N, C-alpha and C positions, 0 to 999 in steps of 0.2 A: 379726108380732110378733118381738121379738128380745130375748134375755137373755144373749147371749154376752159382753157388756161390762158395765161397771157400770151402764149405762142399761137401765131397764125401758122398752120402747118399743112402743106398739101404734098401729096406724092402720087405718082403713077407707077402701078404695079402690073407686071404682065402675067401674074399667076405663079411665077417662080421667084422673082426677085424685083426689087425697086429699081426703075430705070431712069427716074428723075424725081427730084424732091426739092422743096423750098421751106425755110422756117424762119419766122421773124417774131421777135418778142416785143409786143407792144399792147399792153392791157386796154388801151383806149381807142384803138384803130382797127378792130376786127373787120368791120364793114368796109373800111377803105382799103385794107390790104389783101382780103381774100381773093377776090376775083383777078386782080393782077398776078397773085401768086399762082392761080390756075393757069393763066395765060403763059407765064413764065415757065412752068413745068412742062406744059404741052409742047412749047417751042424748044425747050431743051431735049425733049424726047423726039422731036420731029414728027409729031402726029397731030391730027385735027380732033377737036371734041368728040365729033361723031364716031371716032374709033373706040370711045369708052363703052364697055359692055356692063359695067356695074359701078355703083357709088358706095363707099364706105364712110360713115361719119361718126365722130365721137359724140356720145350722147350725154357726156358728163359723168359724174356731177360736176356743175360748174355755175358761175354766176349767170343770172338770167340774160343780161344784155348780150354778153359775148357768145354765150352758147347758142342762142337762137339764131345768130348769123350764119353759123355753119349748118345747122339743121334746115333752115329755110333755103339756103343755097343748094344743099344736097337734094332736097325735095323738088326744087325747080329743075335741076339737072336731070333727075330721074324721070320727071313728067316730060320734059322736052325731048329726051333721048329715048323714052319708053324703055328704061332699063331698070333693074331692081336697085333699091337703096337699102343698105344694111347698116344697123347700128352696132357699135361696139362701146362698152364702157371705158371711158377715158383712163381710169385707173388700171384697168386691164392691159391697156396699151403701154402704160408706163412699166408695169410689171414684166410684160413680155420683153420690152427693151432692155430692162435690167438684167433679165435672163440671158439675153443675147450677149450682154457685156460680161457674163460669167458669174453673176450673183445667183447663189443657190438659196433655197428657202430653209426654214420659213423667214419671211420678212414682211414689212408693211409698206404701203404707198400712201403719201399724204400730199395733197396739193392745197393751194391757198384758197380759202373760202371766204376771205376778208372777215371784217368784224372780229378780228383776232380769233378765228376759228380755221379749222382744216377740214376738207373732205378726205376721208381715209378708208382703207380696208386692209385686211390681213390676207396674206397669201401662204399657202403651203409650199408652193413653188411658183415658177414664172407663169404657169398655165392654170393654176388652181386657186381661185379665190375661196376663202372660208368665211362665208357670211356676206351680207349686203353692205354696200357702202354706207357710210354714216357721216355726219357732220358734228364736230364737237370742238371744244376748247382744247388746245394741246396738253395743258396741265391735267385735265380731266382724264386723259387716255394715256399719260405718260407712264403710270405704273403698269397698265395692261400691255404696253408695248415694250417694257423695259427689257433690255437685252437683245432686241431685235434690230437689225438694220432697218432704216426707214428711207425709202426712195422718194425723191421729188422735192419740190420747192418748200414743202412744208417743214422738212428738216433743216433747210437752209434758213428759213424765217425764225424757227423755234428750236435752236440747238440745245437749249437747256432742257427741253422736254424730250428731244429726240437727238441724243448725242452721237449716235452712229449713223450719220447721214450719208446717202449714196446717190450716185447719179443713175439716169439722167434726171436733170431738175424739172424739165418740161417734156411733154409727150411729143413724139414725132409721127407724122402721118404715115411714114414708111413702115413703122412698127405696127400701127393699127391695120394697114392693109396686109402685111405679112401674116398677122394673127388672123385676120378674116379669112385669107386664102387657106391657111392651115385647118381652120375650123371647117370651113366649106368642103374642103377635100376629105375631112374625116366624117362628112354627112351630119355635122352638127348644125342646129338652127341658130342664127344670129338674132340679135334684138331688133325689134321695130325701131325706126329712127324717130323715137319720141324723147323728149328732154327729160333728164333725171336731175331735177332741181334740188330735192331734199328740203327746201324751205321756200317761203313765199318771196316774191321779188321785193327789192328795196322800194320801188315805185309803186304805190297803192292809192286807191281812191280815198281820200279823207273821210273819216266817220262824221256823221251828222252835218254834211255839207248841204247848203240850201240850194234847191232846185228851182230855177227861175224858168217859167213857162209863159208864153204869150197868152194874153186874154182874147 
């Protein structure tokens, strides 16, 4: 599952292929849409939740409010089912999906970070990220990414900075699951299911606020 972008996306993977999936784009309803999507995917596959042997969740980067919905839900499922919970960088999932669609590297991935910024990373190919994800204004990285295809909603939102935009626009949970299965089969360690925010949340405690305590 992934809620790091406006897409609320869930998939069930049997270790070889995706057997059911769901995706809805709504940046304001992650908490409302995620669990029904899980139920829908399980029903489509004809299995019960207790058949799940592992959980993969996108860790971002992404906005605080949406991202935490997927991470908390994944952790809850992992605890209730006593199964491992694996993290995958959401940008890596987008890069992997682009590779499945035939895009060859090098290229970049950029998603909407709001505040007129993008979360982004460069890739040598669909499986190889070169450097850590970052958050920047599109104009500040346009020259560095000049000539590269850019995958994701960032290219759609800022075509002047990223003229060679490519799909997919949003991550799909099926790509995250397939990437996780491939890495696990190769004996690679996956990320801990911890959020990759890259910046502080919009909602913060005001400075110099007055504390009122009873006498």
